[in-house]
Structure formats: structure tokens, C-alpha cells
C-alpha positions in Angstrom: 0.0 0.0 0.0 1.4 3.4 -1.0 2.1 6.0 1.6 -0.3 8.9 1.4 2.6 11.4 1.1 3.6 9.7 -2.2 0.5 11.2 -3.9 1.1 14.7 -2.7 2.6 17.2 -5.1 5.5 19.2 -3.9 5.3 22.9 -4.6 8.4 25.2 -4.3 7.7 28.7 -3.0 10.3 31.3 -3.5 10.3 34.3 -1.1 8.5 32.2 1.4 9.3 34.7 4.2 8.1 37.7 2.1 4.6 39.1 1.5 3.8 37.2 -1.7 5.5 33.9 -1.0 4.4 34.1 2.7 0.8 34.5 1.7 1.1 31.4 -0.6 2.6 29.4 2.2 -0.2 30.5 4.5 -2.8 29.6 1.9 -1.4 26.1 1.4 -1.1 25.6 5.1 -4.8 26.5 5.6 -5.8 24.2 2.8 -4.1 21.3 4.5 -1.6 18.8 3.2 -3.9 16.2 1.5 -2.8 17.1 -2.1 0.2 19.4 -1.8 3.3 19.9 0.3 5.4 23.1 0.3 9.1 23.5 0.1 9.8 27.0 1.4 12.7 28.7 -0.4 14.6 31.5 1.3 18.0 33.1 1.0 18.5 32.9 4.8 16.9 29.9 6.6 18.4 31.1 9.9 16.2 34.2 10.0 13.3 34.1 12.5 10.8 34.5 9.7 12.1 31.3 8.1 12.2 29.4 11.3 8.6 30.3 11.9 7.7 28.3 8.8 8.7 25.0 10.4 5.6 22.9 10.9 3.7 24.8 8.2 5.8 23.4 5.3 7.5 20.2 4.4 10.9 21.8 4.6 12.7 25.2 4.5 15.7 25.3 2.2 18.3 27.9 1.3 18.5 29.0 -2.4 19.0 32.3 -4.3 17.4 33.3 -7.6 20.7 34.8 -8.6 22.4 31.3 -8.3 20.9 29.0 -10.9 22.5 25.8 -9.4 21.0 26.6 -6.0 17.6 27.0 -7.6 18.0 23.7 -9.6 18.5 21.9 -6.2 15.6 23.8 -4.7 13.3 22.8 -7.5 14.4 19.1 -7.7 11.4 16.8 -7.1 8.9 19.6 -7.3 5.7 19.4 -9.3 5.2 23.2 -9.3 6.9 26.4 -8.3 6.0 29.9 -7.4 8.8 32.2 -8.6 9.0 35.8 -7.3 11.6 38.4 -8.0 12.9 40.9 -5.6 13.1 44.0 -7.8 13.2 46.3 -4.8 16.6 44.9 -3.7 18.4 46.3 -6.8 15.8 48.6 -8.4 16.9 47.3 -11.8 14.7 45.6 -14.3 17.7 44.1 -16.1 18.8 42.4 -12.9 15.2 41.2 -12.3 15.1 39.7 -15.8 18.4 38.0 -15.3 17.2 36.5 -12.1 14.0 35.3 -13.6 15.8 33.8 -16.6 18.0 31.9 -14.1 15.0 30.6 -12.3 13.3 29.6 -15.5 16.3 27.6 -16.6 16.5 26.0 -13.1 12.9 25.0 -13.2 13.4 23.5 -16.7 16.5 21.6 -15.6 14.7 20.3 -12.5 11.6 19.2 -14.5 9.1 21.4 -12.8 5.7 20.9 -14.6 3.9 24.2 -13.6 5.3 27.6 -12.7 3.6 30.8 -11.5 5.8 33.8 -12.0 5.4 37.1 -10.1 7.4 40.1 -10.9 7.1 43.8 -10.4 6.1 44.8 -13.9 3.8 43.2 -16.4 6.4 40.9 -17.9 4.5 39.9 -21.0 6.0 42.7 -23.2 9.5 41.5 -22.2 8.7 37.9 -22.8 6.9 38.5 -26.1 10.0 40.4 -27.3 12.5 37.9 -26.2 14.3 35.7 -28.7 13.1 32.6 -26.9 9.6 33.8 -26.4 8.2 30.4 -27.6 9.7 28.7 -24.6 7.6 30.8 -22.2 3.8 30.1 -21.8 2.1 33.4 -21.1 -1.4 33.9 -19.9 -3.6 36.5 -21.7 
């Protein structure tokens, strides 16, 4: 007989200690763990805000959107991912796009099936003008 946890889909949540990622962690926690489990991704798992997630998520791990390999490891085994950029840290859309591209490649390498992307600006015009625009699925 299969363990019930085998049927749960693992969802990676970037920025799990921030407003957007934190709201998603809270929503998944309130829904229960019957269908999904959450892997909270944070740049600093030693912060109190990260420690407070223990018990609400399957695990809290360290990764950084500016480090593609750390994101590949963070996404490994995940069915879905919530990717959020931190535009406010650098106030630079080029840096934000570089980070999001690294996260996209990491999700692809890790075999993530579904991604929700949250950035500061409406990113559709950037994606639609990109050379590799056909590799991004954009909602209307």
C-alpha cells in the first residue's frame, strides 16, 4: 500500500518569508496537506521568519534566484513552483530579468511541470519580445 505522502505534489515557494510567498505558504497551510506539500525557499533559513515556517511546510531550504544551481537543487522533485523576483533589492529591471531567466532555466532543468511567476512589472511585453519567447507560456 502506497504511503499517502507519495501522492502529494511538492510545490516550491520562493520568497516564502516575504509578502507574496508568505501569503502562498499560509494559503497552502490553511488548505491542509492532502494534495500538496510546500518546500519553502529562502535566502536565509536562519532568520526568525524562516524558522517560523517549520511545521507549516515540508521543509525550509536555502537558495537564491541569482544562483541557478542553488535553484535547480531547490526545484528538484517539485511538481510546481512559485517564482517571485525581488526587484526592490536592486531597483533594476535588467537584474530582475536576469534572475527570472536563471529561475526559468533552473525550473526547466529540475523538470518542474507548472510555474507561477510574479514580478514587479507586467512581464508579457519583455517575454513577447525575447528571442526565446516560444519557450515561455504566457497567460492572456
